[in-house]
C-alpha positions as CSV (number, residue, x, y, z in Angstrom):
1,X,0.0,0.1,-0.3
2,X,1.2,3.2,-1.0
3,X,2.2,6.1,1.4
4,X,1.0,9.4,1.1
5,X,3.0,12.6,2.4
6,X,1.3,14.4,5.2
7,X,0.6,17.7,2.5
8,X,-2.0,15.3,0.9
9,X,-3.2,13.8,4.2
10,X,-3.6,17.1,5.4
11,X,-5.7,17.9,1.6
12,X,-7.9,15.4,2.2
13,X,-8.9,16.0,5.7
14,X,-9.7,20.0,4.7
15,X,-12.3,18.4,1.8
16,X,-13.9,15.9,4.8
17,X,-14.5,19.0,6.2
18,X,-15.7,21.4,4.3
19,X,-17.9,18.7,2.9
20,X,-19.1,17.9,6.5
21,X,-19.8,21.8,7.0
22,X,-21.7,21.9,3.7
23,X,-23.3,18.4,5.0
24,X,-24.2,19.8,8.7
25,X,-25.9,23.4,6.9
26,X,-28.4,21.3,5.2
27,X,-29.1,18.6,8.0
28,X,-30.7,21.7,9.4
29,X,-33.2,21.9,6.8
30,X,-34.2,18.1,7.8
31,X,-34.1,18.5,12.1
32,X,-35.7,21.5,12.2
33,X,-38.6,18.9,11.8
34,X,-38.0,17.1,14.8
35,X,-39.9,18.7,17.6
36,X,-37.7,17.6,20.4
37,X,-34.7,19.9,20.8
38,X,-32.7,17.4,23.0
39,X,-33.3,15.0,19.9
40,X,-31.7,17.7,17.3
41,X,-29.0,18.7,20.1
42,X,-27.9,15.1,20.4
43,X,-27.8,14.5,16.7
44,X,-25.7,18.0,15.8
45,X,-23.2,16.9,18.5
46,X,-22.8,12.9,17.0
47,X,-22.0,14.9,13.9
48,X,-19.5,16.8,14.6
49,X,-17.5,14.3,16.8
50,X,-17.3,11.6,14.3
51,X,-15.9,14.6,11.7
52,X,-13.7,16.0,14.9
53,X,-13.0,12.5,16.1
54,X,-12.0,10.9,12.3
55,X,-10.1,13.9,11.0
56,X,-8.2,13.7,14.3
57,X,-7.7,9.8,13.9
58,X,-6.8,10.3,10.2
59,X,-3.1,12.9,10.7
60,X,-2.4,10.7,14.3
61,X,-1.7,7.9,12.1
62,X,-0.3,9.6,9.6
63,X,2.0,11.4,12.1
64,X,2.7,7.9,13.9
65,X,2.7,5.6,11.3
66,X,6.2,4.7,10.8
67,X,6.5,4.1,14.9
68,X,3.7,1.0,13.9
69,X,4.9,-2.3,13.3
70,X,3.6,-2.7,9.2
71,X,1.1,-5.5,10.5
72,X,-0.8,-3.0,12.4
73,X,-0.2,0.0,10.3
74,X,-2.3,-1.6,7.6
75,X,-4.7,-3.1,9.0
76,X,-4.9,0.8,11.0
77,X,-5.3,2.2,7.3
78,X,-7.7,0.4,6.1
79,X,-10.0,0.7,8.9
80,X,-9.6,4.4,8.8
81,X,-9.8,3.9,4.7
82,X,-13.4,2.4,5.4
83,X,-14.5,4.8,7.6
84,X,-13.4,7.8,5.9
85,X,-15.1,6.3,2.6
86,X,-18.3,5.1,4.5
87,X,-18.6,8.4,5.8
88,X,-17.5,11.4,2.8
89,X,-19.4,9.2,-0.1
90,X,-22.6,9.6,1.5
91,X,-22.5,12.7,2.8
92,X,-21.0,14.3,-1.0
93,X,-24.1,12.5,-2.6
94,X,-26.5,13.7,0.0
95,X,-25.2,17.4,-0.7
96,X,-25.0,17.5,-4.1
97,X,-28.7,15.8,-4.4
98,X,-30.1,18.0,-1.8
99,X,-28.8,21.2,-3.4
100,X,-30.4,20.5,-6.6
101,X,-33.6,19.8,-5.3
102,X,-33.4,22.9,-3.1
103,X,-33.0,25.1,-6.3
104,X,-34.9,23.9,-7.9
105,X,-38.3,23.5,-6.2
106,X,-40.0,25.6,-8.0
107,X,-41.0,22.1,-9.7
108,X,-42.8,22.0,-6.0
109,X,-45.4,24.1,-3.6
110,X,-43.8,24.8,-0.7
111,X,-45.8,22.6,1.2
112,X,-44.6,19.7,-0.8
113,X,-40.7,21.5,-0.5
114,X,-40.9,20.5,3.4
115,X,-41.7,17.2,2.5
116,X,-39.5,16.4,-0.8
117,X,-36.6,17.8,-0.1
118,X,-35.9,16.4,3.4
119,X,-37.0,12.8,2.0
120,X,-34.8,12.8,-1.3
121,X,-32.1,13.9,1.3
122,X,-32.2,11.8,3.6
123,X,-33.0,8.6,0.7
124,X,-29.3,9.9,-0.9
125,X,-27.3,10.1,2.3
126,X,-28.6,6.5,3.9
127,X,-28.7,4.6,0.7
128,X,-25.0,5.3,-0.6
129,X,-24.0,4.4,3.2
130,X,-25.9,1.0,3.7
131,X,-24.5,0.0,0.2
132,X,-20.9,0.8,1.2
133,X,-21.5,-0.7,4.7
134,X,-23.1,-3.9,2.6
135,X,-20.0,-4.0,0.5
136,X,-17.6,-4.4,3.5
137,X,-19.2,-7.1,5.3
138,X,-20.9,-9.2,2.6
139,X,-20.3,-8.3,-0.9
140,X,-16.1,-8.6,-0.4
141,X,-16.1,-12.1,0.4
142,X,-19.3,-13.3,-2.0
143,X,-16.9,-14.7,-4.5
144,X,-18.2,-15.1,-8.3
145,X,-17.3,-17.7,-10.8
146,X,-17.4,-16.2,-14.4
147,X,-17.8,-18.0,-17.3
148,X,-15.9,-17.7,-20.4
149,X,-15.6,-19.9,-23.6
150,X,-13.4,-19.0,-26.0
151,X,-12.7,-19.6,-29.8
152,X,-8.8,-19.2,-30.5
153,X,-7.0,-19.9,-33.4
154,X,-5.1,-22.5,-34.2
155,X,-5.5,-23.9,-31.5
156,X,-4.5,-27.5,-31.4
157,X,-7.3,-30.4,-31.2
158,X,-6.3,-31.8,-28.3
159,X,-6.8,-28.5,-26.7
160,X,-10.5,-27.9,-27.3
161,X,-12.5,-28.3,-24.2
162,X,-9.1,-27.4,-21.7
163,X,-10.0,-25.6,-18.8
164,X,-8.2,-22.6,-17.5
165,X,-9.2,-21.4,-13.8
166,X,-7.2,-17.7,-13.1
167,X,-7.3,-16.2,-10.2
168,X,-5.5,-12.9,-8.9
169,X,-4.6,-10.1,-6.6
170,X,-5.0,-12.1,-3.2
171,X,-3.5,-9.7,-0.9
172,X,-3.2,-11.9,1.9
173,X,-2.1,-9.6,4.1
174,X,-5.3,-7.7,3.8
175,X,-7.3,-11.1,5.5
176,X,-5.8,-10.8,8.9
177,X,-5.0,-14.7,9.2
178,X,-8.9,-15.3,8.5
179,X,-8.0,-18.8,6.6
180,X,-11.8,-19.7,6.3
181,X,-12.7,-16.8,4.3
182,X,-11.0,-18.2,1.7
183,X,-12.3,-21.7,2.2
184,X,-14.7,-21.2,-0.2
185,X,-12.9,-19.5,-2.6
186,X,-10.7,-22.8,-3.0
187,X,-13.5,-25.3,-3.2
188,X,-15.2,-23.6,-5.8
189,X,-11.7,-23.3,-7.7
190,X,-11.8,-27.5,-7.1
191,X,-15.0,-27.8,-8.3
192,X,-14.4,-26.4,-11.7
193,X,-11.9,-29.5,-12.5
194,X,-9.4,-27.3,-14.0
195,X,-6.4,-29.0,-16.2
196,X,-4.9,-25.4,-15.6
197,X,-4.9,-22.9,-12.8
198,X,-3.0,-19.5,-13.6
199,X,-2.3,-17.1,-10.6
200,X,-1.8,-13.3,-12.5
201,X,0.7,-11.6,-9.4
202,X,-0.1,-9.4,-6.1
203,X,0.1,-12.2,-3.4
204,X,0.7,-10.1,-0.3
205,X,0.4,-6.5,0.2
206,X,4.5,-6.4,0.7
207,X,5.7,-8.8,3.2
208,X,6.5,-12.7,3.3
209,X,5.0,-12.7,6.8
210,X,1.4,-12.3,5.6
211,X,1.5,-15.9,4.2
212,X,2.4,-17.2,7.8
213,X,-0.7,-20.1,8.0
214,X,-1.6,-19.8,4.2
215,X,0.3,-23.0,3.0
216,X,-2.5,-25.2,4.5
217,X,-5.5,-23.1,2.6
218,X,-4.1,-22.9,-1.0
219,X,-2.4,-26.2,-1.0
220,X,-5.4,-27.7,-1.2
221,X,-5.9,-26.0,-5.0
222,X,-6.0,-29.0,-7.6
223,X,-5.2,-29.1,-11.2
224,X,-4.8,-32.1,-13.4
225,X,-1.9,-30.3,-15.4
226,X,-0.3,-27.8,-13.5
227,X,-0.4,-24.6,-11.6
228,X,1.9,-21.7,-12.7
229,X,1.9,-18.1,-11.6
230,X,3.8,-14.6,-11.9
231,X,4.7,-11.7,-9.8
232,X,2.3,-8.6,-9.3
233,X,3.7,-5.5,-8.3
234,X,3.6,-5.6,-4.8
235,X,5.0,-9.3,-4.3
236,X,8.5,-7.2,-4.9
237,X,8.4,-5.1,-1.7
238,X,8.9,-1.8,-3.3
239,X,6.4,-0.1,-1.2
240,X,8.5,-0.5,2.0
241,X,10.9,0.4,3.2
242,X,14.2,-1.9,4.7
243,X,16.6,-1.9,6.9
244,X,19.0,-3.3,3.9
245,X,18.7,-4.7,0.6
246,X,19.6,-8.0,2.2
247,X,16.0,-7.9,4.1
248,X,14.4,-7.0,0.7
249,X,15.7,-9.5,-0.8
250,X,15.1,-12.5,2.0
251,X,11.7,-11.1,2.1
252,X,11.3,-12.0,-1.9
253,X,12.8,-14.9,-1.3
254,X,10.0,-16.2,1.1
255,X,7.4,-14.9,-1.2
256,X,8.7,-17.3,-4.1
257,X,9.1,-19.9,-2.0
258,X,5.8,-19.7,-0.6
259,X,4.5,-20.1,-4.5
260,X,6.5,-22.9,-4.4
261,X,5.8,-25.1,-1.6
262,X,1.9,-24.7,-2.5
263,X,2.9,-26.3,-6.0
264,X,2.9,-23.3,-8.0
265,X,5.3,-23.1,-10.8
266,X,6.8,-19.9,-10.8
267,X,7.3,-18.3,-14.4
268,X,10.0,-15.1,-14.4
269,X,10.3,-14.2,-17.8
270,X,9.8,-17.6,-18.9
271,X,8.1,-20.2,-20.6
272,X,6.5,-23.7,-20.0
273,X,5.5,-26.3,-22.6
274,X,2.2,-27.6,-21.9
275,X,1.5,-30.9,-23.8
276,X,-2.0,-32.9,-24.2
277,X,-1.4,-36.3,-26.4
278,X,0.6,-34.9,-29.3
279,X,-0.3,-31.4,-29.4
280,X,1.5,-28.4,-27.4
281,X,0.8,-24.7,-26.7
282,X,2.9,-22.5,-24.6
283,X,2.5,-20.8,-21.5
284,X,4.1,-17.5,-21.4
285,X,4.7,-15.5,-17.8
286,X,6.6,-12.2,-17.6
287,X,7.7,-10.6,-14.6
288,X,5.5,-7.0,-13.9
289,X,5.1,-4.8,-16.9
290,X,5.6,-0.8,-15.8
291,X,5.2,2.2,-18.5
292,X,8.8,3.5,-16.8
293,X,11.5,2.0,-18.5
294,X,13.9,2.1,-15.6
295,X,11.6,0.1,-13.9
296,X,10.6,-2.2,-16.0
297,X,11.1,-6.0,-15.3
298,X,9.5,-7.3,-18.3
299,X,11.1,-8.9,-20.8
300,X,8.6,-10.6,-23.1
301,X,11.0,-12.0,-25.8
302,X,13.0,-13.7,-23.2
303,X,10.2,-15.3,-22.2
304,X,9.3,-16.5,-25.5
305,X,13.0,-17.9,-26.8
306,X,11.6,-21.5,-25.7
307,X,8.5,-21.2,-27.3
308,X,9.4,-20.3,-30.8
309,X,8.1,-23.4,-32.4
310,X,5.1,-23.5,-30.9
311,X,2.0,-21.4,-32.9
312,X,0.0,-20.5,-29.7
313,X,0.7,-18.8,-27.1
314,X,-1.3,-18.1,-23.5
315,X,0.6,-15.2,-21.9
316,X,0.5,-14.1,-18.1
317,X,0.9,-10.9,-17.0
318,X,0.1,-8.8,-13.6
319,X,-0.5,-5.2,-15.5
320,X,-3.1,-5.3,-18.3
321,X,-1.8,-2.1,-19.8
322,X,0.5,-4.7,-21.0
323,X,-1.0,-5.6,-23.5
324,X,-1.5,-2.6,-25.6
325,X,1.9,-1.6,-25.3
326,X,3.6,-4.8,-26.5
327,X,1.3,-7.7,-27.3
328,X,-1.6,-6.7,-29.5
329,X,0.2,-7.4,-32.9
330,X,1.9,-10.7,-31.8
331,X,-1.1,-13.0,-32.9
332,X,0.9,-16.0,-31.9
333,X,-0.3,-14.7,-28.1
334,X,-3.7,-15.9,-28.7
335,X,-5.0,-14.9,-24.8
336,X,-3.3,-12.6,-22.5
337,X,-4.7,-13.0,-18.8
338,X,-3.7,-10.1,-15.7
339,X,-5.3,-8.5,-12.5
340,X,-4.3,-5.6,-11.2
341,X,-6.9,-3.2,-11.4
342,X,-9.1,-4.7,-8.8
343,X,-12.1,-3.5,-11.3
344,X,-11.4,-0.7,-8.3
345,X,-13.4,-2.8,-5.9
346,X,-16.7,-0.6,-7.0
347,X,-18.5,-0.2,-10.0
348,X,-21.7,-1.0,-11.6
349,X,-22.3,-4.2,-13.9
350,X,-25.4,-5.4,-16.1
351,X,-25.5,-7.7,-18.4
352,X,-22.8,-6.2,-21.0
353,X,-22.6,-3.6,-19.8
354,X,-20.0,-2.2,-16.7
355,X,-18.9,1.0,-15.6
356,X,-16.2,2.1,-12.7
357,X,-14.0,5.1,-12.6
358,X,-10.9,2.7,-13.1
359,X,-11.9,2.9,-16.9
360,X,-10.3,6.6,-16.3
361,X,-7.1,5.2,-15.7
362,X,-6.9,2.1,-17.8
363,X,-8.4,1.4,-21.0
364,X,-8.5,-2.6,-20.0
365,X,-10.1,-2.7,-16.4
366,X,-12.3,-5.9,-16.3
367,X,-13.6,-8.8,-18.0
368,X,-12.8,-10.1,-21.7
369,X,-11.0,-7.5,-24.3
370,X,-10.1,-8.3,-27.9
371,X,-8.9,-6.8,-31.2
372,X,-8.0,-9.2,-34.3
373,X,-7.9,-12.7,-33.3
374,X,-6.4,-12.1,-30.0
375,X,-8.2,-11.8,-26.4
376,X,-7.2,-10.4,-23.2
377,X,-8.8,-11.4,-19.9
378,X,-8.4,-9.3,-17.0
379,X,-9.5,-11.1,-13.5
380,X,-11.3,-8.6,-11.0
381,X,-9.3,-10.1,-7.8
382,X,-9.9,-12.1,-5.3
383,X,-9.0,-10.1,-2.4
384,X,-9.2,-6.4,-1.6
385,X,-6.6,-3.5,-0.8
386,X,-6.9,-0.8,0.9
387,X,-11.0,0.0,1.0
388,X,-12.2,-2.7,2.7
389,X,-15.2,-3.6,0.6
390,X,-16.3,-4.6,-3.0
391,X,-19.0,-2.7,-4.3
392,X,-21.0,-3.9,-7.5
393,X,-17.4,-5.6,-8.0
394,X,-17.4,-9.1,-6.5
395,X,-14.4,-10.8,-5.9
396,X,-14.1,-12.9,-9.0
397,X,-12.3,-16.5,-10.2
398,X,-12.4,-17.1,-13.7
399,X,-13.1,-20.0,-15.6
400,X,-12.0,-20.3,-19.3
401,X,-12.9,-23.0,-22.0
402,X,-10.8,-23.1,-25.0
403,X,-12.8,-24.1,-27.9
404,X,-11.6,-24.6,-31.6
405,X,-12.0,-21.4,-33.9
406,X,-14.6,-22.8,-37.0
407,X,-13.4,-20.0,-39.2
């Protein structure tokens, strides 16, 4: 989890304060309908008690953050993140909606305004709050299997019907060793009877100690033909301060060793030739692709060396932006599997329509994309990071069945 400067935190707190002042102003138009002064006073005190408490806690947490053990640091950051969002977003919507209705109240009579505006205001504030609470308490653990059937050109006959399960972005540190929460996901994956399981990165938030005890959970994953993984940006430990380069390297080694211990072959700019009967396809795996050249660890040509004689390739690459940058146009790579975006853990999906604010940062951010004969699938992630909720963007297990292209 990235660290923010004190200046950024103060700007955030100022924004929260401004929205709360506006929300309090409009709240008076609703509380004036309450006959008991003691009740109105209690509401006002509670309102400012929560606001001042939240802002103070955020500032204190930032000032004392470096003194905390990372295990407690991330837990506290996540909780305050959740509190801030569940407070700020409903109040922001409340302010916007009630302002619009108030300044457009010429469509209502004075009597109607006294009734309509308070009701609309309450609904606009409470409804988002309850949606966020539901996302935090329920939706982040409502695992969903997305079934995808793909017709790939040049797919060898023996691989027709081949079953691939993709999981991504576990961020196990966010679960605080609540092993039972992912047991259901493990059962769902095993019920799919995959030929191979592919994990597309971000095993942890930053630290190897997050993995303690999880080998007993993920060691249960079953795939008939093998389990494969690549690393995500959080797996390298680049978002933390280390006492020495050696400490960072030991942390990185432990993360790689964990994947080996639970039976995953880690592909680091490498390829694996998958054979079914007499046919072959290649599975490529690359390091995290970064658009900053000096930080880029990804070497796709190196990963393709061993697989040059195989006509159909599947690529595991954590960052979906890699697809447009380096993969599109190389038609030997028929399918790329990525993660990274989490679908921002918030959005709206209905049938073939989906929307999330993350679309303004990533061109490809959730689900299936196609250019020519090449496909990209972006997994929405199985875990969560930062904001401890999922709103309209349930944690995902992807089940892909390969089909021959009839053309």
